C-alpha positions in Angstrom: 84.0 190.1 109.2 84.5 191.2 105.7 86.1 194.5 106.9 88.5 192.6 109.3 89.8 190.4 106.4 89.7 192.9 103.6 93.1 194.2 104.2 94.5 190.7 105.1 93.4 189.5 101.7 95.7 192.1 100.0 98.8 190.9 101.8 100.5 188.9 99.1 103.6 190.3 100.7 106.5 188.4 99.2 104.6 185.4 97.6 101.4 184.7 95.8 98.2 183.8 97.6 98.9 182.2 100.9 97.2 179.1 102.2 96.2 181.0 105.3 94.4 183.6 103.2 92.4 180.7 101.7 91.3 179.8 105.3 90.3 183.4 105.9 88.0 183.3 102.8 86.5 180.0 103.9 85.4 181.7 107.1 84.3 184.8 105.2 82.2 182.8 102.9 80.6 180.5 105.5 78.2 182.3 107.7 78.2 179.4 110.2 82.0 179.3 110.5 82.5 182.4 112.7 81.3 185.9 113.3 83.2 188.9 114.2 83.1 188.4 117.9 84.4 184.7 117.5 87.5 185.7 115.6 90.1 186.3 118.3 93.7 187.6 117.9 95.1 184.9 120.2 94.1 182.2 117.7 96.0 183.7 114.8 99.0 184.5 117.1 99.2 181.0 118.5 99.0 179.6 114.9 101.9 181.7 114.0 104.1 180.7 117.0 103.2 177.0 116.5 103.7 177.1 112.7 107.2 178.4 113.1 108.3 175.4 115.0 108.4 173.9 111.5 106.7 170.7 110.5 108.9 167.8 109.3 108.6 168.8 105.7 110.1 172.2 106.1 112.3 171.5 109.2 114.3 168.8 107.4 114.9 171.1 104.5 115.6 174.3 106.3 116.6 173.5 110.0 118.6 170.3 109.2 119.8 170.7 105.7 120.4 174.3 105.6 120.9 175.9 109.1 122.6 173.1 110.8 124.9 172.5 107.8 125.7 176.2 107.4 126.5 176.3 111.1 128.8 173.2 110.9 126.6 171.6 113.6 126.8 168.2 111.8 128.4 166.4 108.8 126.5 167.0 105.6 127.2 168.4 102.1 124.7 171.1 101.3 125.0 174.7 101.8 128.7 174.3 102.9 129.6 173.3 99.4 127.6 176.0 97.8 124.7 173.8 97.0 120.9 174.6 97.6 117.6 173.6 96.1 115.2 176.2 94.8 112.2 174.1 95.8 113.4 174.1 99.4 113.9 178.0 99.2 110.3 178.3 97.7 108.8 176.1 100.4 110.5 178.1 103.2 109.4 181.4 101.5 105.8 180.2 101.5 105.9 178.9 105.1 107.4 181.9 106.7 105.0 184.2 104.7 102.1 182.3 106.3 103.6 182.7 109.9 104.1 186.3 109.3 100.6 186.6 107.8 99.0 185.0 111.0 101.0 187.3 113.2 99.8 190.3 111.4 96.2 189.1 111.4 96.4 189.0 115.2 97.4 192.6 115.2 94.8 193.7 112.7 92.0 191.8 114.6 93.1 193.3 117.9 92.9 196.8 116.4 89.4 196.1 115.0 88.2 194.8 118.3 89.6 197.8 120.1 87.8 200.1 117.6 84.4 198.5 117.7 84.3 197.9 121.5 84.5 194.1 121.5 88.0 194.0 122.8 88.9 191.8 125.9 90.9 193.3 128.7 94.1 191.6 127.4 93.5 192.8 123.8 96.2 195.6 123.8 98.8 193.2 125.3 98.0 190.6 122.6 98.8 193.2 119.9 102.2 194.1 121.4 103.1 190.4 121.8 102.2 189.8 118.1 104.5 192.7 117.2 107.3 191.2 119.2 106.8 187.8 117.7 106.5 189.3 114.2 109.8 191.0 114.8 111.5 187.6 115.3 109.9 186.2 112.2 111.1 189.2 110.1 114.6 188.8 111.5 114.6 185.2 110.5 113.4 186.1 107.0 116.0 188.8 106.4 118.8 186.8 108.1 118.2 184.1 105.5 117.5 186.0 102.3 118.5 189.6 102.8 116.3 192.6 101.9 112.7 192.1 102.7 109.5 194.3 102.9 108.9 196.0 106.4 105.4 196.9 105.4 104.4 193.4 104.2 101.4 192.0 105.8 100.0 195.5 106.5 97.3 195.9 103.8 99.5 197.4 101.2 101.5 196.0 98.3 105.0 195.7 99.8 108.1 197.4 98.7 111.4 195.9 99.7 113.7 197.4 102.2 117.4 197.1 102.7 118.6 194.9 105.4 119.7 198.0 107.4 116.2 199.5 107.1 114.8 196.1 108.2 117.0 196.0 111.2 116.3 199.6 112.2 112.5 198.9 112.0 112.8 195.7 114.1 114.7 197.4 116.8 112.2 200.2 117.0 109.3 197.7 117.0 110.7 195.6 119.8 111.4 198.6 122.0 108.0 200.2 121.4 105.9 197.0 121.7 107.6 195.9 125.0 107.1 199.3 126.5 103.3 199.1 125.9 102.7 195.8 127.7 100.8 196.1 130.9 102.0 193.2 133.1 99.1 193.7 135.5 96.5 192.4 132.9 95.1 188.9 133.7 95.9 186.3 131.1 94.9 183.0 132.7 92.0 182.6 130.3 94.2 182.6 127.2 97.4 180.9 128.5 96.6 177.9 126.3 96.9 180.1 123.2 100.6 180.8 123.7 102.8 177.8 123.1 105.8 179.6 124.3 105.0 181.6 127.5 101.4 181.1 128.1 101.0 184.9 127.9 103.2 185.6 130.8 103.6 189.3 130.0 106.9 189.8 131.9 108.6 187.0 130.0 107.5 188.5 126.7 109.0 191.8 127.7 112.2 189.9 128.6 112.3 188.1 125.3 111.7 191.4 123.5 114.8 193.0 125.3 116.9 189.9 124.7 116.0 190.1 121.0 116.9 193.8 121.0 120.3 192.8 122.4 120.8 190.1 119.7 119.8 192.3 116.8 121.9 195.2 118.2 124.9 193.1 118.4 124.4 191.8 114.8 125.2 195.5 113.7 128.5 195.6 115.7 130.8 195.4 112.6 128.9 197.8 110.3 127.0 200.3 112.5 128.8 200.4 115.9 127.2 203.5 117.1 123.7 202.2 116.5 124.7 198.8 117.9 126.0 200.3 121.1 123.0 202.7 121.6 120.4 200.0 121.1 122.2 197.4 123.1 122.8 199.6 126.1 119.2 200.8 126.1 117.9 197.2 126.1 120.2 195.8 128.7 119.6 198.8 131.0 116.1 197.7 131.5 117.4 194.7 133.4 114.5 192.8 131.9 116.1 190.2 129.6 116.2 186.5 129.6 118.6 185.7 132.5 117.5 182.2 133.8 116.3 179.0 132.1 112.8 179.5 133.4 112.6 182.6 131.1 113.9 180.8 128.0 111.8 181.3 124.9 111.0 177.6 124.0 108.1 175.4 122.6 107.2 171.9 123.6 107.7 169.3 120.9 105.3 166.4 120.4 105.5 163.3 118.3 103.6 163.2 115.0 103.6 165.0 111.7 102.7 168.7 112.4 104.5 171.9 113.3 105.1 170.7 116.8 107.0 167.6 115.7 110.7 167.9 116.6 112.8 169.7 114.0 115.4 166.8 114.1 113.2 163.9 114.3 113.5 162.2 110.8 115.2 158.9 111.4 117.2 159.2 108.1 119.0 162.4 109.2 122.0 160.9 110.9 123.3 164.3 112.2 126.9 163.1 112.6 129.4 165.1 114.6 131.0 167.9 112.5 134.7 168.4 112.1 134.3 172.0 113.5 132.6 170.8 116.7 135.2 168.0 117.1 138.2 170.3 116.9 136.5 172.8 119.3 135.6 170.0 121.7 138.8 168.0 122.0 140.9 169.2 124.9 138.8 172.3 125.7 138.4 172.8 129.3 141.0 170.1 130.3 138.3 167.6 131.6 139.5 164.0 131.4 137.3 161.5 129.5 138.2 159.1 132.4 136.4 161.4 134.8 133.2 161.4 132.7 132.6 157.6 132.4 132.8 154.4 134.7 132.4 151.8 131.9 135.7 149.9 132.1 135.6 148.7 128.4 135.2 152.3 127.4 137.9 153.5 129.7 140.3 151.1 128.3 139.9 152.9 124.9 141.1 156.3 126.1 144.2 157.4 124.3 147.1 159.5 125.6 146.7 163.1 125.0 149.3 163.2 122.2 148.0 160.1 120.4 146.4 160.8 117.0 145.8 157.1 116.3 146.4 155.7 112.8 147.5 157.8 109.9 145.8 157.0 106.6 147.2 159.7 104.3 146.4 157.8 101.1 142.8 157.1 102.1 141.7 160.2 103.9 141.5 163.6 102.5 144.3 166.0 103.4 143.1 168.9 101.2 141.3 171.0 103.9 142.6 173.1 106.8 141.2 170.6 109.3 144.0 170.0 111.9 142.7 166.5 112.4 142.6 165.4 108.8 144.4 162.2 107.7 144.1 160.3 111.0 141.8 157.6 112.4 141.6 157.8 116.2 141.2 154.2 117.2 140.0 155.2 120.7 138.7 158.2 122.6 140.4 161.6 123.2 142.1 162.0 126.5 140.3 165.2 127.4 137.1 166.6 126.2 134.6 169.4 126.7 131.9 167.4 128.8 129.1 168.7 126.6 130.5 166.7 123.8 129.6 163.3 125.3 126.3 164.8 126.4 125.3 166.0 122.9 126.8 163.1 120.8 126.9 159.4 121.6 130.1 157.4 121.3 129.8 154.7 118.6 128.8 151.5 120.2 128.2 152.8 123.7 124.8 151.3 124.0 124.9 151.6 127.9 124.3 155.3 127.3 120.5 155.8 127.9 120.5 158.4 125.0 122.2 156.1 122.6 120.4 156.2 119.3 119.4 152.6 118.4 119.6 153.1 114.6 123.4 153.6 115.1 123.8 149.9 115.3 126.7 149.2 112.9 130.3 149.9 114.0 131.9 148.0 111.1 134.0 150.4 108.9 136.3 149.4 106.0 139.3 151.1 104.3 140.5 149.7 101.0 144.2 150.3 101.1 145.0 148.5 98.0 143.6 145.9 95.6 144.9 143.2 98.0 144.3 144.8 101.3 141.2 146.1 102.9 141.3 147.2 106.6 138.3 146.2 108.6 137.8 148.5 111.6 135.6 148.1 114.7 134.7 151.7 115.6 133.1 150.9 118.9 134.4 153.3 121.6 136.2 155.6 119.0 135.7 159.3 118.2 136.3 160.7 114.8 134.9 163.4 112.5 135.6 163.9 108.9 135.5 167.0 106.7 132.9 167.8 104.1 133.6 168.6 100.5 134.9 166.3 97.8 137.2 163.4 98.7 137.5 162.3 95.1 138.6 158.6 94.6 139.4 158.4 98.3 135.6 158.4 99.2 135.0 155.4 97.1 137.6 153.2 99.0 136.0 153.7 102.5 132.9 152.8 104.3 133.3 155.2 107.2 132.9 158.9 106.4 129.3 159.9 106.8 128.4 156.4 108.0 125.8 156.1 110.7 127.0 154.1 113.8 130.7 154.4 112.9 130.9 158.1 113.9 129.6 160.0 116.9 125.9 161.3 116.2 123.5 163.5 118.0 121.9 161.9 121.0 118.5 160.2 120.8 116.4 162.7 123.0 116.6 165.4 120.3 115.2 162.9 117.7 112.1 161.8 119.7 110.1 165.1 119.6 110.2 165.2 123.5 112.2 168.4 124.1 111.4 172.1 124.2 112.7 173.7 121.0 114.8 176.8 122.1 114.5 180.1 120.2 116.4 182.1 122.9 118.2 180.9 126.0 119.7 182.6 129.0 123.2 181.8 128.1 122.9 183.8 124.9 122.0 186.9 126.9 125.2 186.4 129.0 127.5 185.9 125.9 126.0 189.0 124.3 126.7 190.9 127.5 130.2 189.7 127.6 130.9 190.7 124.0 129.2 194.1 124.7 131.3 194.9 127.8 134.5 193.6 125.9 133.6 196.3 123.3 133.4 199.0 126.0 129.6 199.2 126.1 127.9 199.8 129.3 126.5 196.6 130.9 125.2 195.5 134.3 128.0 193.0 134.8 131.6 192.6 133.5 132.7 190.7 130.5 134.3 188.0 132.5 131.4 187.4 134.9 128.9 187.3 132.0 131.2 184.9 130.1 131.4 182.6 133.1 127.6 182.8 133.7 126.8 182.0 130.1 129.0 178.9 130.4 127.4 178.0 133.8 123.9 178.3 132.3 124.7 176.1 129.4 126.4 173.5 131.6 123.3 173.4 133.6 121.3 172.7 130.5 123.4 169.8 129.7 123.5 168.4 133.3 127.2 168.9 133.4 127.5 171.4 136.3 129.9 169.4 138.4 132.7 170.2 135.8 132.1 173.8 135.4 134.5 175.3 138.0 137.5 173.3 136.6 136.4 174.0 133.1 136.4 177.8 133.4 139.8 177.9 134.9 141.5 175.7 132.3 144.3 176.9 130.1 144.4 173.8 128.0 144.1 174.4 124.2 141.8 172.7 121.9 142.8 171.7 118.4 142.3 175.2 117.0 144.3 176.9 119.7 141.7 178.3 122.0 141.5 177.8 125.8 138.7 178.4 128.2 140.0 180.6 131.0 139.0 184.1 130.2 142.1 185.9 131.1 144.4 183.4 129.7 145.0 185.1 126.3 148.4 183.6 125.6 148.5 182.5 122.0 149.3 178.7 121.5 152.5 177.7 119.7 152.5 177.4 116.0 152.1 173.7 116.1 151.8 170.7 118.5 153.5 167.3 118.3 151.5 164.1 118.0 152.3 160.4 117.9 150.7 158.0 115.3 151.1 154.5 113.8 151.4 154.6 109.9 148.6 152.5 108.5 150.8 151.2 105.5 154.1 150.4 107.3 152.8 149.9 110.9 155.7 152.0 112.1 155.2 154.5 114.9 156.0 158.1 114.2 155.5 161.7 115.2 154.1 164.7 113.3 153.8 168.4 114.0 150.3 169.5 113.5 149.8 173.2 112.8 147.1 175.1 114.6 144.8 176.3 111.8 145.0 179.9 110.7 141.6 181.5 110.7 142.5 184.1 108.1 139.0 185.7 108.1 139.5 186.9 111.7 142.4 189.3 112.4 144.3 187.8 109.4 144.7 184.5 111.2 147.1 185.8 113.7 144.8 185.5 116.8 143.4 182.2 118.1 142.9 182.9 121.8 141.8 186.4 122.5 138.7 187.2 124.6 136.3 187.5 121.7 137.3 184.2 120.3 136.6 182.6 123.7 133.2 184.2 124.0 132.1 183.2 120.5 133.6 179.8 120.9 131.5 179.2 124.0 128.4 180.8 122.4 128.9 178.6 119.4 129.1 175.3 121.4 126.1 176.4 123.5 124.1 177.0 120.4 123.9 173.2 119.7 121.5 171.8 118.6 118.5 174.3 118.5 120.3 177.6 117.8 122.0 176.8 114.6 120.8 179.9 112.7 122.4 182.1 115.5 125.6 180.1 115.1 125.6 180.7 111.3 124.9 184.4 112.0 127.9 184.8 114.3 130.2 183.2 111.8 129.0 185.4 109.0 129.4 188.5 111.2 132.7 187.8 112.7 134.4 184.8 111.1 134.2 183.0 114.5 134.8 180.3 115.6 137.2 178.6 113.2 135.4 176.7 110.4 137.5 174.4 108.3 137.1 174.6 104.5 135.5 171.8 102.6 138.0 169.4 101.3 138.9 169.8 97.6 140.4 166.5 96.5 138.5 167.3 93.4 137.2 170.8 92.4 133.8 171.8 93.7 131.7 173.1 90.9 129.6 175.2 93.3 132.5 176.8 95.0 135.0 177.4 92.2 136.8 180.0 94.3 138.1 177.3 96.6 140.9 175.5 94.9 143.8 173.2 95.5 146.1 176.2 95.7 144.3 178.1 98.4 142.5 175.6 100.7 144.8 176.2 103.6 143.5 179.7 104.0 139.9 180.9 104.8 137.9 183.3 102.8 134.5 184.8 103.4 133.2 183.4 100.0 134.3 179.9 101.0 131.3 179.8 103.3 127.5 180.3 102.6 126.2 183.8 103.3 122.5 183.6 102.6 119.8 181.7 100.7 118.8 182.6 97.1 115.4 184.2 96.5 113.1 181.5 95.2 112.2 181.4 91.6 108.6 181.7 92.4 109.3 185.2 93.7 111.4 186.1 90.9 108.7 185.0 88.4 105.6 186.3 90.2 107.0 189.8 91.1 110.0 190.6 88.8 109.9 194.3 89.8 110.2 193.7 93.5 112.7 190.9 92.9 115.0 193.4 90.9 114.7 195.8 93.7 115.6 193.2 96.4 118.7 192.1 94.4 119.6 195.8 93.9 119.4 196.3 97.7 121.4 193.2 98.3 124.3 194.8 96.6 125.5 191.7 94.8 124.4 188.7 92.9 121.4 186.6 94.1 123.7 183.7 95.2 124.8 182.0 98.2 128.0 183.9 98.6 126.9 187.5 98.6 127.3 188.7 102.2 124.4 190.5 103.9 124.8 194.0 105.0 125.9 193.3 108.6 128.2 190.4 107.6 131.9 190.3 107.0 132.9 191.1 103.5 136.5 189.9 103.4 
């Protein structure tokens, strides 16, 4: 036992002594706790997989506050305004170190059992599965922080590697590990020790190849030759995640442990983001009236060109959000059908997935010292930009207020779903992008694009709309349509009707389609790559926020509005009142800072990591594979 654990005890790898190491020592010092034959790799591997589901402490900080905010999956002011918390970063660093430590322990114990003749028939396969899972965890680590040690948790003091070196290592690991799995080995006796696949070996091979596709595509903008070679090799196996039954997911359960749902804290309102709102409205051309039967709700549907009531003096107008300045006193005429599946309509309590805590639809807008507008937001649909609204924020009870705005539906709050790590639609959107780039794939870009949409519509129970949806040429509010070969650019602007809040007079306005200046200088809004990433982004909600953030960092797609700057934002001084109508890479978070615990405990490796990062240790330094300008 001492020999098994001696190398593990050296793996400080990134942080100081890990809690899991303490558990190892407890076993080591207690002769009644375990013997060499009782220590099994499947125990450690399952602990790693389950741990990475994130208990409520870390999930609220990382999944909700960081990833979902950076991905613009909901309304919140944290990373999107350049703000983070060193204690959150330190907690995450400690947690992911433990997950990695457990994965590596599984590998080391498997090796030891093989060497001493105590291995079970499935032992070799377990080691390869642990390598595949470790590759995911290392990708999560490096995609958040940047440079990381590839030799961490291998019994040596780790030296940090560049992001490029980490990616090359992970791609090689995934290929080699998946090639060594024997699918004929029985696994029924250990299926309960794999929360994802129950040790279905073929599914692990598929996951490895889909991960290879994901990581290869990450290199598309900086190392195209390597990206193409790795992607083509992975997809040529024809063993990737291609149906929902093969999705990598783990069942949530209620409580307070790693299997508790990552979005289950009742105080996290998770209100609709402006980004999703502008993508949803009009996309696919499906009428709201065709998605509901409630007569009171149907009566609130607006005409397609109706923007509602204009409150220019009360709502921020210092963002590049095309919907800013208006209160839609009803429902959009046409809507991507997944919007109403993912977010509840305020006050629509007949929806079985309505969140009961969203019980207050009363909003107020203080127009002047003598006038306050009292709004009933039942059956309305609005989303407001993050950032600073200055004095305007103090005069409204609406923005960011639970119940007044669409919020994430209830089922994702109850710890009853399967948390997704990789879904079939991502494989197809990756194939679509690869084929569009001219890489060799088993199906065409158009077919893969449609298949990705179809897979995601099935997930949301919206399959009845998919045929009409994929043939729609209607533009959403950022100028993108669904039909794949409809690449006609939208006009410069579109005309809307409104009622002025202050004069009660009807009027019209020309709304500019926003210029996404970090993608092709803002000249393109409706090309095929924009369509693919738009659909991939929508499909990423709610569990794949990290991937949505990754794509935006890699490509600048889809369009993200800037935070509002009614007042300067101290944490984003580069965003000002003179440039907020344009996008810049450094208006959006690019990574997490290394925690101060790492900087203090290991200054030498910290300095090496920052040197390899190639910029300051702050939120706005792009990673190697990300856009730089």
